[in-house]
C-alpha positions in Angstrom: 54.8 163.6 32.7 53.4 162.0 29.6 50.3 162.9 27.7 47.4 160.6 27.0 49.3 158.8 24.3 52.2 157.9 26.5 54.4 160.6 25.0 55.7 163.6 26.9 52.7 166.0 27.2 54.1 169.5 27.2 57.3 168.3 28.8 55.9 168.5 32.3 58.7 167.4 34.5 56.6 166.7 37.6 53.9 164.4 36.5 54.5 160.7 37.0 51.8 158.7 35.3 51.3 155.7 33.1 51.0 156.7 29.5 50.4 160.2 30.6 46.8 159.5 31.4 47.6 160.4 35.0 44.7 159.6 37.3 42.7 159.0 34.2 44.2 155.6 33.6 41.0 153.8 34.4 37.9 153.7 32.2 35.6 156.7 32.5 31.8 156.6 32.7 30.4 156.2 29.3 33.8 155.5 27.7 34.4 152.9 25.1 36.7 149.9 25.4 39.9 151.4 26.3 42.4 148.6 26.7 41.7 145.7 24.3 44.6 143.6 23.3 46.5 145.7 20.7 47.4 142.7 18.5 43.8 141.8 18.0 43.1 145.0 16.2 46.3 144.8 14.3 45.6 141.2 13.1 42.2 142.0 11.7 42.0 142.6 7.9 41.3 146.1 6.6 37.8 146.5 5.3 37.0 148.0 2.0 37.1 151.8 1.9 33.8 153.7 2.5 34.5 156.1 -0.5 37.3 154.8 -2.7 37.5 157.8 -5.0 37.6 160.4 -2.3 40.1 158.4 -0.2 42.3 157.7 -3.2 42.3 161.3 -4.2 43.2 162.4 -0.7 46.0 159.8 -0.5 47.4 161.0 -3.8 47.2 164.5 -2.3 49.8 163.4 0.2 52.2 163.2 -2.7 51.7 166.8 -3.7 55.0 168.0 -2.1 56.8 165.4 -4.3 55.0 166.3 -7.5 58.2 167.1 -9.5 59.7 163.8 -8.6 56.5 161.9 -9.3 56.4 163.4 -12.8 60.1 162.4 -13.2 59.1 158.8 -12.2 56.3 158.8 -14.8 58.8 160.1 -17.4 61.3 157.4 -16.5 58.5 154.8 -16.6 57.5 156.0 -20.1 61.1 155.7 -21.3 61.7 152.3 -19.6 58.5 150.8 -21.0 59.2 152.3 -24.5 62.6 150.6 -24.6 61.1 147.3 -23.2 58.4 147.4 -25.9 60.9 148.0 -28.7 62.9 145.0 -27.7 60.6 142.2 -29.1 60.2 144.1 -32.4 64.0 144.4 -32.9 64.5 140.8 -31.8 62.0 139.9 -34.4 64.2 141.6 -37.0 67.1 139.5 -35.8 64.9 136.4 -36.3 64.1 137.6 -39.8 67.9 138.0 -40.6 68.5 134.4 -39.5 65.4 133.0 -41.4 66.1 135.0 -44.5 69.8 133.9 -44.4 68.8 130.3 -44.0 66.3 130.6 -47.0 69.0 132.3 -49.2 71.5 129.5 -48.3 68.9 126.8 -49.3 68.2 128.6 -52.6 72.0 128.6 -53.3 72.2 124.9 -52.6 69.3 124.4 -55.0 71.6 125.9 -57.8 69.9 129.3 -57.8 72.9 131.4 -56.8 72.8 134.8 -58.4 69.2 134.4 -59.6 67.1 137.5 -58.7 64.4 136.8 -56.1 61.6 138.2 -58.4 62.5 135.5 -61.0 62.5 132.7 -58.4 59.0 133.9 -57.1 57.7 134.0 -60.7 59.0 130.4 -61.3 57.3 129.2 -58.1 54.0 130.7 -59.2 54.4 129.1 -62.6 54.7 125.7 -60.8 51.6 126.4 -58.8 53.4 126.9 -55.5 51.7 130.2 -54.7 52.2 129.8 -50.9 55.9 129.5 -51.2 56.0 132.3 -53.7 54.0 134.6 -51.3 56.3 133.7 -48.4 59.5 134.4 -50.5 58.0 137.6 -51.8 57.5 138.9 -48.3 61.2 138.5 -47.6 62.8 141.3 -49.7 66.3 140.8 -48.2 66.7 137.2 -49.4 69.6 136.8 -51.8 70.0 133.3 -53.4 73.3 131.8 -52.4 73.9 134.3 -49.6 73.7 132.9 -46.0 73.2 134.7 -42.7 74.6 138.2 -42.4 76.3 137.7 -39.0 77.5 141.3 -39.0 74.0 142.7 -39.3 72.8 140.1 -36.8 75.4 141.0 -34.3 74.6 144.7 -34.6 70.9 144.0 -34.2 71.5 141.9 -31.1 73.8 144.5 -29.7 71.1 147.1 -30.1 68.6 144.8 -28.4 70.9 144.2 -25.5 71.5 148.0 -25.2 67.8 148.7 -25.3 67.0 146.2 -22.6 69.9 147.5 -20.5 68.6 151.1 -20.8 65.1 149.9 -19.9 66.5 148.3 -16.8 68.5 151.3 -15.8 65.5 153.7 -16.2 63.4 151.2 -14.3 65.9 151.1 -11.5 66.0 154.9 -11.5 62.2 155.0 -11.3 62.2 152.6 -8.3 65.0 154.5 -6.6 63.3 157.8 -6.8 59.9 156.4 -5.9 61.4 154.8 -2.8 62.5 158.2 -1.6 59.2 159.8 -2.5 57.2 157.1 -0.6 59.3 157.2 2.5 59.3 161.0 2.7 55.5 161.0 2.2 55.0 158.3 4.9 57.5 160.1 7.2 55.4 163.3 7.0 52.2 161.4 7.5 53.6 159.5 10.5 54.9 162.7 12.0 51.5 164.4 11.5 49.8 161.5 13.2 52.2 161.6 16.1 51.7 165.3 16.5 47.9 164.8 16.2 48.0 162.3 19.1 49.5 165.0 21.3 46.7 167.4 20.4 43.8 165.0 20.9 41.7 165.3 24.1 41.8 162.5 26.6 38.1 161.8 25.7 39.3 160.4 22.4 41.5 157.8 24.1 38.7 156.9 26.5 36.4 156.4 23.6 38.6 154.5 21.2 40.2 151.1 21.7 44.0 151.4 22.3 44.5 148.4 20.0 42.7 150.2 17.2 44.7 153.4 17.7 47.9 151.4 17.7 46.8 149.7 14.5 46.1 153.0 12.8 49.5 154.4 13.8 51.5 151.3 12.8 49.7 148.8 10.6 47.7 151.2 8.5 50.6 153.5 7.8 52.8 150.6 7.0 50.2 149.3 4.6 50.1 152.7 2.9 53.9 152.7 2.7 54.1 149.3 1.1 51.3 150.1 -1.4 52.8 153.4 -2.5 56.2 151.9 -2.8 55.3 148.7 -4.7 51.9 149.2 -6.3 52.0 152.8 -7.5 55.1 152.4 -9.7 53.8 149.0 -10.8 50.4 150.5 -11.7 52.1 153.2 -13.8 54.4 150.7 -15.6 51.6 148.2 -16.1 49.2 150.8 -17.6 51.9 152.1 -19.9 52.9 148.6 -20.9 49.3 147.6 -21.8 48.9 150.7 -23.9 52.3 150.4 -25.6 52.0 146.7 -26.3 48.5 147.0 -27.6 49.7 149.7 -30.1 52.6 147.4 -31.2 50.2 144.4 -31.5 47.8 146.3 -33.8 50.8 147.6 -35.8 52.0 144.0 -36.4 48.7 142.2 -37.0 45.2 143.6 -36.2 43.7 140.1 -36.5 46.0 138.6 -33.8 45.5 141.8 -31.7 41.8 141.3 -31.7 42.2 137.6 -30.7 44.5 138.6 -27.8 41.9 141.2 -26.6 39.2 138.6 -26.5 41.2 136.9 -23.7 40.9 139.9 -21.4 37.2 139.5 -20.5 37.6 135.8 -19.9 40.6 136.5 -17.6 38.7 139.0 -15.6 35.6 136.8 -15.2 37.6 133.8 -14.0 39.7 136.0 -11.6 36.5 137.6 -10.1 34.8 134.2 -9.6 37.8 132.7 -7.9 38.5 135.9 -5.8 34.9 136.0 -4.6 35.1 132.5 -3.2 38.6 133.1 -1.8 37.5 136.3 0.0 35.0 134.3 2.1 37.7 131.8 3.1 40.1 134.6 3.9 37.5 136.2 6.1 37.1 132.9 7.9 40.9 132.5 8.2 41.1 135.9 9.9 38.3 135.1 12.2 39.9 131.8 13.2 43.2 133.6 13.6 41.6 136.0 16.0 40.1 133.1 18.0 43.4 131.3 18.2 45.3 134.5 19.2 42.7 135.3 21.9 43.0 131.8 23.4 46.9 132.0 23.3 46.8 135.4 25.0 44.4 134.3 27.7 46.4 131.1 28.5 49.7 133.1 28.4 48.4 135.8 30.7 46.9 133.4 33.1 49.6 130.7 32.8 50.1 130.4 36.6 46.3 130.0 37.2 46.0 127.4 34.5 48.8 125.4 36.1 47.4 126.0 39.6 44.1 124.4 38.7 45.5 121.7 36.5 43.9 122.9 33.3 46.9 122.4 31.0 45.3 119.5 29.1 42.1 121.3 28.6 43.9 124.4 27.4 46.0 122.2 25.0 42.8 120.5 23.7 41.2 123.9 23.2 44.3 125.1 21.3 44.2 122.0 19.1 40.6 122.6 18.2 41.3 126.3 17.3 44.5 125.4 15.5 42.7 122.7 13.4 39.9 125.2 12.5 42.5 127.7 11.5 44.3 125.1 9.4 41.1 124.2 7.6 40.2 127.8 6.9 43.7 128.7 5.8 44.1 125.7 3.6 40.9 126.5 1.7 41.7 130.2 1.4 45.2 129.5 0.1 44.1 126.7 -2.2 41.3 128.7 -3.8 43.3 131.9 -4.1 46.2 129.9 -5.6 43.9 128.8 -8.4 44.0 132.3 -10.0 47.5 132.0 -11.4 47.0 128.5 -13.0 43.7 129.6 -14.4 45.3 132.8 -15.9 48.1 130.7 -17.2 45.7 128.3 -18.9 43.8 131.1 -20.6 47.1 132.7 -21.6 48.3 129.4 -23.1 45.1 129.1 -25.1 45.8 132.5 -26.5 49.4 131.5 -27.2 48.3 128.4 -29.1 45.8 130.5 -31.2 48.5 133.0 -32.0 51.0 130.3 -33.0 48.6 128.5 -35.3 47.1 131.6 -37.0 50.5 133.3 -37.0 52.0 130.2 -38.7 49.3 130.4 -41.4 50.0 134.1 -41.9 53.7 133.4 -42.3 53.0 130.6 -44.8 50.7 132.9 -46.8 53.3 135.7 -46.8 51.1 138.1 -44.8 53.5 138.1 -41.9 57.2 137.5 -41.4 58.5 134.9 -38.9 60.1 137.7 -36.8 56.8 139.5 -36.5 55.1 136.3 -35.3 57.8 135.8 -32.7 57.5 139.5 -31.6 53.8 139.2 -31.4 54.1 136.1 -29.2 56.3 138.1 -26.8 53.9 141.0 -26.9 51.0 138.7 -26.1 52.9 137.5 -23.0 53.7 141.1 -22.1 50.1 142.1 -22.6 48.5 139.5 -20.3 50.8 139.9 -17.3 50.2 143.7 -16.8 46.4 143.1 -16.9 46.7 140.5 -14.1 49.0 142.8 -12.2 46.5 145.7 -12.5 43.7 143.4 -11.3 45.7 142.4 -8.2 46.9 146.0 -7.7 43.3 147.1 -7.6 42.7 144.9 -4.6 45.8 146.1 -2.9 44.8 149.7 -3.5 41.4 149.0 -1.9 43.2 147.9 1.2 45.6 150.9 1.2 42.8 153.4 0.7 40.8 151.8 3.5 44.0 152.2 5.7 44.3 155.8 4.5 40.7 156.5 5.5 41.4 155.2 9.0 44.5 157.4 9.3 42.6 160.4 7.9 39.8 159.8 10.4 42.3 160.1 13.2 43.8 163.3 11.6 40.3 164.8 11.3 39.4 164.2 14.9 38.5 167.3 17.0 41.5 168.5 18.9 41.8 170.0 22.4 40.9 173.6 22.8 44.0 175.6 21.7 46.1 177.3 24.3 45.5 181.1 24.6 47.5 183.3 22.2 48.7 185.5 25.0 48.6 183.2 28.0 49.1 184.0 31.6 52.2 182.6 33.3 52.5 181.0 36.7 55.2 182.3 38.9 58.1 179.9 39.6 57.8 178.3 42.0 54.0 178.4 42.3 52.6 178.8 45.8 50.1 176.0 45.2 46.7 177.7 46.1 43.9 175.9 44.2 40.3 176.9 43.9 37.2 175.3 42.3 34.5 177.8 41.8 31.0 176.6 40.9 32.4 173.8 38.7 30.1 171.6 36.7 31.1 168.7 34.4 29.7 165.7 32.6 31.3 163.0 30.4 28.1 162.1 28.7 25.4 164.7 27.8 22.3 164.7 30.0 24.3 162.7 32.7 25.7 165.3 35.1 28.7 164.0 37.1 30.0 167.1 39.0 27.7 170.0 39.7 28.1 173.3 41.8 31.5 172.2 43.1 33.3 174.9 45.3 36.6 174.2 47.0 39.5 176.3 48.3 42.9 174.6 48.9 45.5 176.7 50.6 49.3 176.3 49.9 50.9 173.4 51.7 47.6 171.7 52.6 47.0 168.0 52.1 43.6 167.4 50.7 42.3 163.8 50.7 39.5 162.9 48.3 37.4 159.9 49.3 34.1 158.4 48.2 32.6 155.3 46.5 33.4 154.3 42.9 32.0 156.7 40.4 31.7 159.6 42.9 34.0 161.8 40.8 37.3 161.6 42.7 39.4 160.9 39.5 37.3 163.4 37.5 38.3 166.1 40.0 42.0 165.5 39.2 41.3 165.3 35.4 39.7 168.7 35.5 42.6 170.1 37.6 45.1 168.9 35.1 43.0 170.0 32.1 42.8 166.5 30.7 39.2 167.6 30.4 37.8 171.2 30.5 35.0 172.1 32.8 31.5 172.7 31.3 31.0 175.7 33.5 32.6 177.5 36.5 36.4 177.9 36.8 39.5 176.4 38.4 42.3 178.6 39.5 45.9 178.0 40.5 47.5 180.9 42.4 44.5 183.0 41.4 45.0 182.4 37.6 42.2 180.4 35.8 43.7 177.2 34.3 42.2 178.0 30.9 44.3 181.2 30.7 47.5 179.1 31.1 49.1 176.9 28.5 48.7 173.2 29.3 52.5 173.0 29.4 52.8 175.7 32.0 50.0 174.3 34.1 51.2 170.7 34.1 54.7 171.6 34.9 53.3 172.7 38.3 52.1 169.2 39.1 53.7 165.9 40.0 51.7 162.6 40.0 52.2 159.3 41.7 49.6 156.8 40.5 48.3 153.5 41.8 49.5 151.8 38.6 53.2 152.7 38.5 54.4 153.3 35.0 58.0 152.6 34.0 59.4 152.4 30.5 62.1 150.2 29.0 65.4 151.7 30.0 67.7 152.0 33.0 66.6 152.7 36.5 68.5 156.0 36.3 66.7 157.0 33.1 63.3 156.2 34.7 64.0 158.4 37.7 65.4 161.2 35.6 62.3 161.1 33.3 60.5 163.8 35.3 63.4 166.3 35.3 65.9 168.0 33.0 68.6 165.3 33.1 71.4 167.7 32.2 70.6 170.0 35.1 70.4 167.3 37.8 73.6 166.9 39.9 74.6 163.5 41.1 74.1 164.6 44.7 70.5 165.7 44.0 69.8 162.4 42.1 71.0 160.3 45.0 69.2 162.5 47.6 66.0 161.9 45.7 66.6 158.1 45.5 67.5 158.0 49.2 64.4 160.0 50.2 62.2 157.6 48.3 63.9 154.5 49.9 65.1 153.4 46.5 68.8 153.5 47.0 69.0 150.5 49.4 67.4 148.0 47.0 68.9 149.4 43.8 72.5 148.9 45.2 71.7 145.2 45.6 71.2 144.9 41.8 74.2 143.7 39.7 74.2 146.9 37.6 72.8 149.2 40.2 71.2 152.3 38.7 72.3 151.1 35.2 70.0 148.1 35.5 67.8 147.9 32.4 64.1 147.4 33.1 62.2 145.3 30.6 59.0 146.3 28.9 56.8 145.5 31.9 59.5 146.2 34.5 59.0 142.6 35.7 62.6 142.5 37.1 61.5 144.7 40.0 58.6 144.2 42.4 55.4 146.2 42.5 56.5 148.0 45.6 59.9 148.8 44.1 58.2 150.2 41.0 56.1 152.5 43.2 59.2 153.7 45.1 60.9 154.5 41.7 58.0 156.7 40.7 58.1 158.5 44.0 61.9 159.1 43.5 61.0 160.5 40.1 58.5 162.9 41.8 61.2 163.9 44.4 63.6 164.8 41.6 61.0 166.8 39.7 60.3 168.8 42.9 56.8 170.0 41.9 54.9 172.6 44.0 51.6 170.6 43.8 51.3 166.8 44.1 48.5 164.4 43.0 48.7 161.0 44.7 46.5 158.2 43.8 46.5 155.5 46.5 49.9 153.7 45.8 49.8 151.0 48.4 46.8 148.9 47.6 48.7 146.0 46.0 51.9 145.8 48.1 53.0 144.0 51.2 52.9 145.6 54.7 56.6 146.4 54.9 56.7 148.0 51.5 53.5 149.9 52.3 55.3 151.4 55.3 58.2 152.5 53.1 55.9 154.0 50.5 53.9 155.9 53.2 57.1 157.3 54.7 58.4 158.3 51.2 55.1 159.9 50.3 54.9 161.7 53.6 58.3 163.2 53.1 57.4 164.1 49.5 54.3 165.9 50.6 56.1 168.2 53.1 55.7 171.8 52.1 53.6 171.0 49.0 49.9 171.3 48.2 48.8 167.7 47.9 45.7 166.0 46.5 45.4 162.4 47.7 42.8 160.1 46.2 42.3 157.6 49.0 40.9 154.1 48.8 42.2 153.0 52.2 40.7 155.6 54.6 43.2 154.6 57.3 46.0 156.2 55.2 44.6 159.7 55.2 43.9 160.4 58.9 46.5 163.1 59.0 45.1 165.1 56.0 44.4 168.8 56.6 41.1 168.4 54.8 39.1 165.4 53.8 36.6 165.8 51.0 33.9 163.2 50.9 32.4 162.9 47.4 29.1 161.3 46.5 27.5 161.5 43.0 29.8 164.3 41.9 29.2 166.5 45.0 31.2 167.2 48.1 28.8 166.1 50.7 31.2 166.4 53.7 34.5 168.0 54.5 36.7 168.3 57.5 39.4 166.5 59.4 39.3 162.8 60.1 38.2 163.4 63.7 35.6 166.0 62.7 34.0 163.7 60.1 33.8 160.7 62.4 32.2 162.9 65.0 29.5 164.0 62.5 28.5 160.3 62.1 27.6 160.9 58.5 28.6 159.3 55.2 32.3 159.3 55.9 31.7 157.5 59.2 29.7 154.9 57.2 32.6 154.4 54.7 35.2 154.2 57.5 33.2 151.7 59.5 32.5 149.5 56.5 36.2 149.3 55.8 37.0 148.5 59.4 34.3 145.8 59.5 35.6 144.3 56.3 39.1 144.2 57.8 37.8 142.4 60.9 35.8 139.9 58.7 38.9 139.2 56.6 40.9 138.6 59.8 38.2 136.3 61.2 
């Protein structure tokens, strides 16, 4: 059996239900939307976090077990950034060696070989060439007649190459370690979410959209994973780069550093204005995407009906309208958001021009060396890019924290009442005596559904539960399986109150065959073995169960037999064959108590006869609860419970209830009359 999430719930081998919801597979009174298209929730953009600071702090708290490695990542980032920042300065020294060598060579060609630099500077000042004198005075390594020192230049370039190589290696190490940190963190988070789903009460899954739950478990966690992997290291590196580059810029030229800082507010203002407009267009894009996906899903699901009524052209026209609307919204969103990079580049280029002009004047006046100007230009490029990256990372973090809040909301949900510390244990096999003693229950406060319910079911009895929609038939089964706990009263199995048992021990006692047969992607053999310990089942027992359920005859007609792989929706077998497979699963599980939801409402007459035979054989010697929709199928039940508004209003055999001419007789007659009308 599976739990409400579709995972094995306590490993119960006997329960045979879709997604583990058992008889609770349909919406409950007062429940929220339980079965919306999953992709719709997944496609919607994540909203901004309700409390960014608290959410971000809790998200960082998930990294606590990796704290030593995170500190190592920060250390590697500091080393990598330090080397990367030193590079332009050393490269500037190489430029100075080339420039000074070129000037010394020109002085030698002018016949000044061997003349001290101080004497040449004094001569230039005497000639009124103060700018040239200042520039030459700022180059202490110039020797008239001596050209470029290629040895020193080579050593400098080698050091630069080594520094950049070390920076890359430390950056690679940082990324490698962070990848492990991120994936282990997300692994733990995903495991906690999966374990949490197994502890949540069925009420949560009735209340929440399945698509939204799926989105939290997949999309939101993937969003967190990508952000931690890419953005966190980039944020650390960018912040360190901004600080380090700013220090180097002020060291080289405070004037040029102030000019570069003036660009920052302008960049942020432009980015915010463009982002504000693009955000509206992206919202429209997502809305149009949802409309288009909804239309595609409807047309795909009802493809046969669309073709039957000749609505293909209308469906295509509708698709074209939605597609055009999505195109327009996407075009505007992408165009406006794409303006950020050109705008930032334009502002950066203005800063570049200002640095070149003012830097050139500084070199000419001897206040800066040519290498320092070159280094500063590189630093200005390095300074602008991390700021843009930090701005974009801030938006990504907003999304990641919003996703984290959604995951944390799920983790903080109230769980099922824990199993008792010292539980009682049902004997194996259980005899199957079940009692309801003064049971009361309600899904919604102030709206009682079941009240003062008393019932005794003896071992081996077949109890049919009938009544109109909303009478409480499925609720009775939910309470018996402890998918919900009673508000008052008690339910016992073999004299032991179900709340004194572990859910695992209780649910191992039951087998379920539901109206909506649930099969998973896998072989027919794996699906039949799902309710039992595969290693302990002999081949003879397996085939006996398949034969008893009338499965063997149609499985052998398949090319791969029992190794035939069922697809996601088991569309390669018919509805009746699906139901027979679930009955075979129940046969193999051999549970002492059965819960049967009417399994023949959507199959042909011949298959219905086979299913009825299989179910009758399955019920032999077992306590059975049958939720009946077709009253003609439960004539042979030992006891028929007639429920109305949460109460058992009548009970007895089929003949006894008809003789009373009460509510059961009205239900039976109405179905008989409907059958006659349908024949007429």
